[in-house]
C-alpha positions in Angstrom: 0.0 0.0 0.0 1.2 3.5 -0.8 0.1 6.5 1.2 0.2 8.9 -1.9 -2.1 6.6 -3.8 -4.5 6.2 -0.8 -4.5 9.9 -0.3 -5.2 10.6 -3.9 -8.1 8.1 -3.9 -9.4 9.6 -0.7 -9.5 13.0 -2.4 -11.3 11.4 -5.3 -13.9 9.9 -3.0 -14.4 13.3 -1.3 -14.8 15.1 -4.6 -17.0 12.5 -6.2 -18.5 9.5 -4.4 -17.3 6.3 -2.7 -19.5 4.2 -5.1 -17.1 4.9 -8.0 -14.2 3.3 -6.1 -16.4 0.4 -4.9 -17.4 -0.3 -8.5 -13.8 -0.1 -9.7 -12.9 -2.6 -7.0 -15.6 -4.9 -8.3 -14.3 -4.7 -11.8 -10.7 -5.3 -10.8 -11.7 -8.3 -8.6 -13.6 -9.7 -11.6 -10.5 -9.3 -13.8 -8.5 -11.5 -11.4 -10.5 -14.4 -12.7 -9.0 -14.1 -16.2 -7.0 -17.3 -16.5 -4.3 -15.9 -18.7 -3.1 -13.2 -16.4 0.5 -13.4 -15.3 1.5 -13.3 -11.6 3.0 -9.8 -12.1 -0.3 -8.6 -13.5 -2.3 -10.1 -10.6 0.1 -8.4 -8.2 -0.5 -5.0 -9.8 -4.3 -5.6 -9.7 -4.0 -6.7 -6.1 -2.0 -3.6 -5.1 -4.7 -1.4 -6.7 -7.5 -3.1 -4.9 -5.6 -2.8 -1.6 -5.1 0.9 -2.1 -8.7 1.4 -3.0 -9.9 -0.5 0.1 -7.5 1.6 2.1 -8.9 4.8 0.8 -12.4 3.7 1.7 -11.3 2.9 5.2 -9.6 6.3 5.5 -12.7 8.0 4.1 -14.8 6.3 6.8 -12.6 7.7 9.5 -12.7 11.2 8.0 -16.5 11.0 8.0 -16.3 10.2 11.7 -14.5 13.5 12.2 -10.9 12.4 12.2 -8.5 14.7 10.4 -7.3 13.4 7.0 -3.7 13.3 8.1 -4.5 11.5 11.3 -6.8 9.1 9.4 -4.1 8.3 6.9 -1.4 7.8 9.6 -3.7 5.7 11.8 -4.6 3.5 8.9 -1.0 2.9 7.9 -0.1 2.1 11.6 -2.8 -0.5 11.7 -1.6 -2.0 8.4 2.0 -2.1 9.5 1.0 -3.5 12.9 -0.9 -6.3 11.2 2.1 -7.1 9.1 4.4 -7.4 12.1 2.2 -9.9 13.8 
């Protein structure tokens, strides 16, 4: 996951609507079913999906009143904490 991408997607959600990102995730998840995709391609799609889900989580925190910077930092701490365990 990359903070700049999550931040950009969060801005997109704020300017437009979360539904666009949810629908994009659905399309990307469906693409993973293509049998001829290479592992590298699946990795890229997986990274995009992860960043999109991250942006949705950050946006939920912002809607609760958490500052964007704090929401982004808190999300990344949770991600890094789950990787360490």
